[in-house]
KEKE-3310 file (N, C-alpha, C; in steps of 0.2 Angstrom, whole numbers, plus 5000, padded with zeros to 4 digits):
npx = (5055:5068:5065:5072:5078:5079:5071:5066:5064:5059:5073:5083:5089:5081:5086:5080:5077:5068:5067:5067:5053:5039:5024:5013:5000:4985:4968:4953:4938:4926:4924:4921:4919:4914:4907:4907:4898:4904:4915:4923:4930:4925:4931:4928:4932:4929:4930:4943:4959:4976:4992:5008:5025:5040:5057:5064:5074:5080:5089:5095:5104:5104:5100:5098:5088:5080:5070:5057:5042:5024:5011:4994:4982:4965:4948:4948:4944:4942:4939:4940:4942:4944:4949:4947:4952:4954:4970:4981:4983:4972:4971:4966:4969:4973:4970:4972:4959:4952:4954:4950:4953:4951:4955:4950:4955:4971:4983:4997:5011:5025:5040:5054:5071:5072)
npy = (4986:4998:5015:5030:5047:5065:5080:5096:5109:5125:5132:5123:5107:5091:5076:5059:5043:5028:5013:4995:4991:4984:4974:4972:4968:4963:4965:4959:4961:4961:4952:4947:4936:4934:4927:4933:4932:4927:4936:4936:4936:4944:4953:4959:4969:4975:4988:4986:4984:4990:4988:4995:4994:5003:5009:5026:5040:5056:5070:5086:5102:5108:5099:5082:5067:5052:5036:5026:5021:5019:5015:5016:5011:5013:5008:5004:5001:4989:4985:4974:4967:4953:4945:4930:4922:4908:4901:4898:4884:4880:4881:4890:4907:4921:4938:4955:4966:4978:4989:4997:5007:5013:5023:5027:5032:5037:5035:5040:5037:5043:5039:5046:5052:5065)
npz = (4997:5002:5004:4997:4996:4990:4995:4992:5003:5008:5015:5012:5007:5011:5016:5015:5022:5021:5029:5031:5029:5034:5033:5045:5049:5042:5038:5032:5033:5026:5011:4995:4981:4964:4950:4933:4920:4904:4905:4917:4933:4948:4961:4977:4990:5006:5018:5023:5032:5036:5043:5044:5048:5050:5049:5050:5044:5043:5036:5037:5033:5045:5055:5061:5062:5068:5068:5073:5064:5063:5052:5050:5040:5036:5032:5019:5002:4989:4972:4960:4943:4935:4920:4912:4900:4888:4884:4870:4871:4877:4891:4905:4908:4918:4920:4925:4923:4927:4941:4956:4970:4986:5000:5017:5030:5036:5048:5056:5066:5073:5080:5087:5090:5094)
capx = (5062:5069:5064:5076:5079:5080:5066:5068:5060:5062:5080:5087:5086:5080:5088:5076:5078:5064:5069:5064:5046:5035:5017:5012:4993:4980:4962:4948:4932:4921:4927:4917:4921:4908:4908:4904:4897:4907:4920:4928:4929:4925:4933:4926:4935:4926:4932:4949:4964:4983:4997:5014:5030:5046:5062:5065:5079:5080:5095:5096:5110:5104:5099:5096:5084:5078:5066:5052:5035:5019:5006:4988:4977:4959:4942:4951:4939:4945:4935:4945:4939:4949:4947:4949:4952:4958:4976:4982:4983:4966:4972:4964:4974:4970:4973:4968:4956:4952:4955:4948:4955:4950:4956:4947:4959:4978:4986:5005:5014:5032:5044:5060:5075:5071)
capy = (4989:5004:5022:5036:5053:5071:5084:5103:5113:5131:5135:5118:5100:5086:5069:5055:5036:5024:5006:4989:4992:4977:4974:4968:4966:4965:4963:4959:4959:4960:4951:4942:4934:4932:4926:4938:4928:4930:4941:4933:4936:4951:4953:4965:4969:4981:4990:4982:4989:4987:4991:4995:4997:5005:5014:5032:5045:5062:5074:5093:5105:5110:5094:5075:5063:5045:5033:5021:5023:5014:5018:5012:5013:5009:5010:5002:4997:4987:4982:4971:4963:4949:4942:4923:4919:4902:4903:4894:4877:4878:4883:4897:4912:4926:4945:4960:4970:4984:4989:5003:5006:5020:5022:5032:5035:5035:5037:5039:5038:5044:5039:5048:5054:5072)
capz = (4996:5005:5000:5000:4991:4993:4994:4993:5008:5011:5015:5010:5005:5016:5013:5019:5020:5025:5028:5035:5029:5035:5034:5051:5050:5036:5040:5027:5037:5021:5005:4991:4974:4960:4943:4928:4914:4898:4907:4922:4941:4952:4968:4981:4997:5009:5025:5025:5035:5035:5047:5042:5053:5047:5051:5046:5046:5039:5038:5034:5035:5052:5060:5058:5066:5065:5073:5070:5062:5062:5048:5050:5034:5037:5027:5012:4998:4983:4967:4954:4938:4931:4914:4912:4893:4887:4880:4864:4873:4880:4898:4907:4910:4922:4919:4929:4918:4930:4948:4959:4977:4990:5007:5021:5035:5037:5054:5056:5072:5072:5086:5086:5096:5096)
cpx = (5062:5067:5069:5076:5080:5073:5068:5063:5063:5069:5085:5084:5086:5081:5084:5078:5072:5066:5066:5056:5043:5028:5016:5005:4989:4974:4957:4941:4926:4924:4922:4920:4915:4910:4904:4903:4900:4913:4925:4926:4929:4926:4932:4928:4932:4929:4938:4954:4971:4987:5004:5019:5036:5051:5063:5071:5079:5086:5094:5102:5110:5103:5098:5092:5082:5074:5062:5045:5030:5013:5000:4983:4971:4953:4945:4945:4942:4939:4940:4941:4945:4946:4950:4948:4956:4964:4976:4981:4977:4966:4969:4969:4970:4974:4969:4965:4955:4952:4954:4949:4954:4952:4953:4952:4966:4981:4993:5007:5022:5035:5051:5064:5074:5064)
cpy = (4996:5010:5027:5041:5059:5075:5091:5107:5119:5133:5129:5111:5096:5079:5064:5048:5032:5017:5001:4990:4985:4978:4969:4966:4968:4962:4964:4957:4958:4958:4946:4942:4932:4931:4931:4934:4931:4935:4938:4933:4943:4950:4960:4965:4976:4982:4987:4987:4985:4991:4990:4998:4998:5009:5020:5036:5050:5066:5081:5096:5107:5104:5087:5071:5056:5042:5028:5024:5018:5018:5013:5015:5009:5012:5009:4998:4996:4984:4980:4967:4959:4945:4935:4919:4912:4904:4898:4886:4875:4879:4890:4901:4918:4933:4950:4965:4977:4984:4996:5002:5013:5018:5028:5036:5033:5039:5035:5041:5038:5044:5041:5050:5061:5073)
cpz = (5000:5001:5002:4994:4994:4991:4996:4997:5010:5010:5013:5008:5011:5013:5018:5017:5025:5023:5033:5035:5029:5036:5040:5053:5044:5039:5034:5030:5032:5014:5001:4984:4970:4953:4938:4922:4908:4899:4911:4929:4943:4959:4972:4988:5000:5016:5027:5029:5035:5040:5045:5047:5048:5051:5047:5048:5041:5041:5034:5035:5042:5057:5057:5064:5063:5070:5070:5069:5061:5058:5048:5045:5035:5032:5020:5008:4991:4978:4961:4950:4935:4925:4914:4905:4893:4882:4874:4865:4876:4888:4899:4910:4914:4921:4922:4923:4921:4938:4951:4967:4980:4997:5011:5026:5035:5043:5055:5063:5071:5079:5085:5092:5098:5098)
residu = (PRO:ASP:LEU:SER:GLY:TYR:GLU:LYS:PHE:GLY:LEU:GLY:ASN:VAL:LYS:TYR:ASN:ILE:SER:ARG:ILE:ARG:VAL:THR:ALA:VAL:GLU:PHE:PRO:SER:ALA:SER:ILE:SER:LEU:ILE:PRO:GLY:THR:GLY:ILE:LYS:LEU:VAL:ILE:GLY:ASN:ALA:SER:LEU:THR:ILE:ASP:MET:ASN:TRP:ASN:ILE:ARG:THR:TRP:MET:PHE:LYS:ASN:SER:GLY:ARG:SER:THR:VAL:TYR:ILE:SER:LYS:VAL:PHE:VAL:THR:ALA:ILE:PHE:SER:THR:PRO:LEU:ASP:ASN:THR:GLY:HIS:THR:SER:ILE:SER:LEU:THR:SER:CYS:ARG:THR:THR:SER:GLY:ASP:ILE:ASP:ILE:LYS:LEU:ASN:GLY:LYS:SER)
# end
């Protein structure tokens, strides 16, 4: 979904809108799944990366600008634990028990009219 809102900076408000957000690349160079006896499943993703493209525009009382942006997030590490209990009918269900995510680097490139 698009993101929009107002932020107060110094002498006035800044209205912003971020639209057409698209994930254009995802890389999982290191991923593993293992069983945890009596608990469920552990998923570990290491050194992943993600590229996101979007349109942006900002407006203040003094100027307005818009353009495209690319965000590159790298060194992403995720550890998730899923429980796998049986439901009332004996079928296995899956629910997220815990999740920890860290990211190392974020590179933002703005291309605008000004």
